[in-house]
Each structure stands twice: as C-alpha cells, then as structure tokens.
N, C-alpha and C positions, 0 to 999 in steps of 0.2 A: 147383842154386842158381839157379832161374829164377823170374821174376816176370812176370805179365801174360799175356793171350791174343792180342790183336791186336798190341799193342806188347810184344814179348817181350825181357826183359833177362836175360842169363846172366852171372854173375860168375865170374872166374877169378883165380888167383894166391894167394899166401900173404904173410904179413907180412914175412918175411925171405927170400923168393925174389927173383928178379931183377926182377919186375914184378908189378903187379896190373892188372886190366882188365875190360872188359865187352864182350859181344857184343849188339848191338841189332838186332832183326829186326822188320820191319813198319813201319819209318819211311817215310812217303811220299816220293816223289822230288821234287826241287826245293827242299828245305829248305836254307836257307843257314846256314852255320856261323857263330855269333856268338862269336868268340873272346874278346871283351871280357867278355861275360856269363858265359862258362865260367870265365874267370880270376877274376872277382869271386866266383862261387860257391865255387871251390876255396880262395880266400883266407878266406872265412867259415868253412870247415870245417877248414883247415889247422892242425895243432898248432903250439905255440909260445907265447910270452908267459909271464907270470909263473906262471900257474895251469893250465898244460897241460904235456904231455910236452915234453921238450927235443929230441925227435927232429925233425930239420930236413929236411923234404922239400920240393922245389921244386914237385912235383905238376904238371909240364908234361904236358898231355894231347896225345897223338899219335894221329891217325887213320890206321889201317893199311888200311882198306878201306871201300868204299861212298861215298867222297867224291871228286868230280872237280871241279877249279876252284872249290872252296869250297861245293859244293852236293851234296846227296844224290842218288844214282842210282836208289834204290829197292832196291838190293842190301843184304845184311847189312852192318852197320857194326861194325868192331872198333876200340875205343879202348883205348889202353895208357898206363900211367903207370909210370915207372921207380922202383924202390926204390933210393934213393941213400944212406941214412943208417942202415941196420940195423946193430946191434951184437949179433951172435949170442952173443958170449962172456957176455953178461949172463944167458943162459939155460943155462949149463953144468950147472945142477942138474937139468935135465930130461933124460930122462923119470923119473929115479929118485925125485924128490921133488916130486910134483905140488902146485901151489899150491892153497890153500883157496879155494873160491868161483869157481874158474876151470874152463875146459874141459879142462885137461891130463889128468885122471884118465879121464874118460868117453871122450875121443877116443883116448887111448892104449890103453884096453881095447877100444874098438869096432874099431880098426884093427890090433889084435894087435901093437902097438908100431911100426907103420910110419908113423905120422903125423909131420909136421913140426910140432912144438909151439912152436917159437921165436916169441915175440911173439904167441901165440894162433893161429899157423898160418892155416888157411883160415877160422877163426872170428873172426879179428882184426878190430877196427874199422878197420884199414887198408884193407879192402875197401870201406869206405864212400866212399873217394876216387873210384873209378870210377863208383860209383852217383850221387854228387853231379854228376860231370861229365856222365853220361848224361842226367840230369834237366835240367841247364842247356842241354844240346844240344837236347832236344826241347821245352823250355818255349815257344819261339815258335809252336808248333802251337796252344797254348791262347790266345795273345794275342788273336787275332781274336774269341774268345768272351768276352774280358774277365776270364778267370779269373786270380786272383792268390792265391798262397799265401805268407803271411808268418808267421814264428814268433819267439818270444823265450824266454828262460829265465824261467819263471813262478814258480819256487821253487827254493831251495837250502836244504835243512834246514828250519828253521822261518821262513825269511825269504820272505815272499810279495811279489811284484811286482803293481803295479796293472795293470789291463787295458790291452792294447796301444793300443787306439783312443783312450785318454785320456792317452797319453804322447807325448813328443817323437819325431820321426823318429829312426831308428836311425843311428849310435849317438852320442848327443849329448855324452857325456863319456868319459874314459878308462876309468872303471869300467864304464860301459855297454858299451863295446867289449870289455873283457876278459871280462865275464860274459855278453855277448850278451843284455842285458837293457835294455829301453827306459826303465824307471823309474830315474831317477838316484839317488834315495834308497835304493831297494831294492838297486841295484847296488853302492853303497858298502858296505851291510851284508853283502852276499854276499861281497864282497872280504874283509872282516874275518873272516867265518865260515870261508871256505875257507883263508885264511892260517892261522888257528888250528888247523884240522885238519891242514894240511900240516906245521906246526911240531911237531905231536904225532905225526907219522909215520902219520897216518890219512887217511881219505877220507870223503866225504859224499855223500848222495844228492841228486837234483835232479829237476825236472820241466820239460818243454818244452810251451809252449802254442802252438797253431797256429790261425790263422783263415784260411779260404779264402773269397774273395769272388768274385762274378761268375759262379757256376755257373748255367747256364741251367736253367729249369724242366724237370724230367723226365730230366735226365742221370743215368745209372746203370742198374743192372740189378736185377731182383727177386731176393729171396732171397740165395743164397750169394755173388753178385757184385754186391750192392748197394754203394753208396758206403761205408757204414760197415763191413760185413764185409770188403770188399776192402782198405780202408785200415787196418783193425785188424790184419789178417794182415801187411800190409807193415810197419806201425810195430812190431809185436811181433817182427819178424825183425831189427830193429836190435840190435846187440850190447848187452846189459845192460838192455834194455827189460823192465820188469816189470809194466806195466799201461797200458791205454788207456781213456780215456773220451771220450764225445761229448756235445755239447749241455750239458744240466744235470747230466750225469753221475750219480753216486750220490746227489746231492741229491733225485732224483725219489722216493727211498724215503719222504721225509717230505712229499711233496706230494700234493694231491688232483687229480682229473681237472679240476676247474674251474680250479685254479691252473696246471696244466701245459698244457692245451689251448691252442693258438694259433688264434684266429679268422682267417679269410681276408678280406682287404680287396682294394684295387685295383679292377680291372675284369674282366669276363669274358674280355677279350682278354689282360690282363696281371695275373693274380691274384697277390697278395703277402701272406705271413703277417704278421699284426699282433702287436704285443707288444714287450716290452723286449728279450728274447733268444729270438726264435722259433726253432724247430728248423730246421736247414739241410737235413735229410734226413728223409723219411718213406717207409717201405716200400722203402728202398734208393735212392730217387729224390730228386734235388735239388729243393728247394722254392723256390730262388732267394734265400733268406735266407742269411747267413753260416754256413759250417760250422765249428763250434768243436770242436777235438780237443786233448786233453792226453795226453802220454806221460810216464810215470814211469820214471826210470832209477835203478838200484841204485848204491850206492857202488862206485867201482872196486875190483876185487878185489886187484890188485897194490898193496900198501902196504909201506912201509919198516919197519913195526914187526915184531918177532919174533912168529911164530905157530908153534904145534905142530901137526904133521900127519904122516900116515903116510909112511914112507920104504919104497919097494917093495923095495929090496935087503936092508935089515935086518929088515924086517917090524915095526919099532918106530915109535911116535910120537916124532918128533924135531923140534927147533927148525928153523925156516926163516925166513931173512930175505931178502926179494926185493930185489935191487938193480936198477939200471937207471933208465929214464926213463918215468915213468908220470903219468897225470892224477890229481889229487886230487879231481876232480869231472868229470862227463861232460856235463852239460847245455850248457855253452857250445859245445862241438864238435858236439853233437847238433842244434843249431838248423838247420844247413844240411842235415843228413841227414833230419830230419823234413819240412822243406820239399820235399826231393827226392822223398821217398817219396810225398807227396801229389801232386806233379806227375806222376810216373810212373803212379800209379794212375788219376788223372783223365784223362790222355792216352789210356791204354788204353781207359777206358770211353767216352770221347768218340769214339774211332775205332770202337768196337763199336756205339755208338748212332747213328752217322751224323752226329754233330755236327762231325766233321772229315772232309774228303774224303781218302780214302786207298786 
C-alpha cells in the first residue's frame, strides 16, 4: 500500500486494530510541523454529524519518528492515529456471511480466511485518516509554489452543486458544513435527499469536485507519471471510488477540435492558456491553468435494509441485515481525502521535477 516515488507514503493498520498510520519517506529536512493545519484537515475528514457514521474518533496524530523539536530531520517519518471507538461485535456475522458490495468475500478468499474483516479491515476508509494527516503535514512544501487544492461535494444523487468559484467560502451554512458543499441551495437539497435515503435504510452515490490552482508551468512527468495518470491512480485507490474525470471530462465526446482547443496567450516569458475552462494539464504537464478533477463514489455498501446473499457455512442464499454505524453517503467525508490525494501526488511530482528542494 505505497504511493509516490520521491515522496513515498505507506499505510498500515486496520479499521478495528489498535491504530492506523503512515510511513512517509523522502520528506526534506527542516519542514516544521503545522499542528493547527493538521487538526483542521482531520476535522474535515472526521466522521460524525447527522449524516455520517456515529463512530467517534479523536484522530489525534502522533509522530513517532523523523521529528525533532517540531521539525523534520530528513529521516523517515512515522505518524500514528489510535483507534478508540471500534465496536467489533457489530461484525459477528463475519466471515461466514459476507456483505454484498463489500470486500469481505474477495479478501476472505484471497487470504484463505486469515484477514481481519471487521469494519473493512485493511481496505477500510479508516485508513484515509493517516492519509489526510500525511497530506496536511507535507502541504507547506507546496505553499511557496502557490499550489492550492480545494474540493467540495459536487453532486449527491441527482442534486448538482454550482461551481466552487461562484459560491461562498466554505462552509457558509450548517447544511454546507454537513454536506461539505459550498452551494447553500444545493446543500439543503442534498440534506433532504440523504435524509430520505437514510430513513429508507438505504444509501446514495456522490461526487467530489476538485480544483487545483497555482501549479507552475511544466510541473509533472510525461506518460505514466503525468499529473492526470498519477492523480487518477491515487483517486481511484480511495475506498468506493468508481470514476475519475479531468477537465471537460466525457463532454469532450460531443466537442470538435475547434471547440476544445485552448489558444495560448500571455507572453513568451509567461504563456497562459486562454478560454473559459482551459485544460490545466497537457501531455502530463501543468499548463498553469486550474486543474479540474471529479471523483465519483458509489453508494456505501453497508446499509440497514435486509439483503439476501450467500452464507458460507450453509451454502445457501440467506437474509442479512447489517447493523452498526455506517455512512449513508460518502462524498462529505471524501472531500478531505480527495484534497489529500492531490497534495501528495503534486508534492511527489514537484520533488521529482526540482520544483522543491529536497
């Protein structure tokens, strides 16, 4: 479970084990720990509220190595987050009655019955906690370049939000905060839709929209390590992600070259793409225009409705009702994770390209 080449992140832990964490390698020495920024990022990701899992985790980030007097030493950095509110009894039906749409069956078979399946085990979204912490930790490396990654819930079901740049700063209303959506009207409609699905013991799909600004011209690598391929791999590794688009996305199918091509303006010293929504990446390299990315998330698999699925001991299709604490929608919690993935990928590429001294 490793991401990156120069900045390498390795995740460890399970949802119901004693802790989750990350090992960060390749962080330059002298980087100061911004505890406030890390706490803010963890609060954005943290479960809770009316429309999220009721699992209550403090998500206090502890640095076990690589930090002396609040600054990095250049050595590997291990960060750890204790699991404090796991309720393993909610998963007594495992491994004999794997949940539909979940990793239970495939992981059980792959490990010949040795996997810890509680709460999703090593595949759980719980492991996004150290991922978000790691990104918040390294984000100051991008600050001198002016790179900023901001996301919101762009859609839940058939409710679409307006574009971020045309909305108030986050989060202007209670509904905006609950849904992690900047559009107040859309956020209210999202609340109503999620509540209706929750009351029907069901869940609903969602989409997170990301805008990255300030990327210097030429940042990225060609082909397989271009900004879009690298970011797409990272985004699709987020639990429950089902699709990633960049720029104009699948709308390009209905466009002509004259409609899609972005002319260059500016000056020979500082060329800038022109147009209403110019591409932020060409051939894997940043154009200096905003990078737009959207990530689709499936409806959460653990729902309180009765479902019928295979029981491994009886060999019969039997009813299963999943109890416990689960999200009716994933987008609100995924906002911080999508931002984190972008930060980690861009930091790695900036180090590789010499945009950051390291």
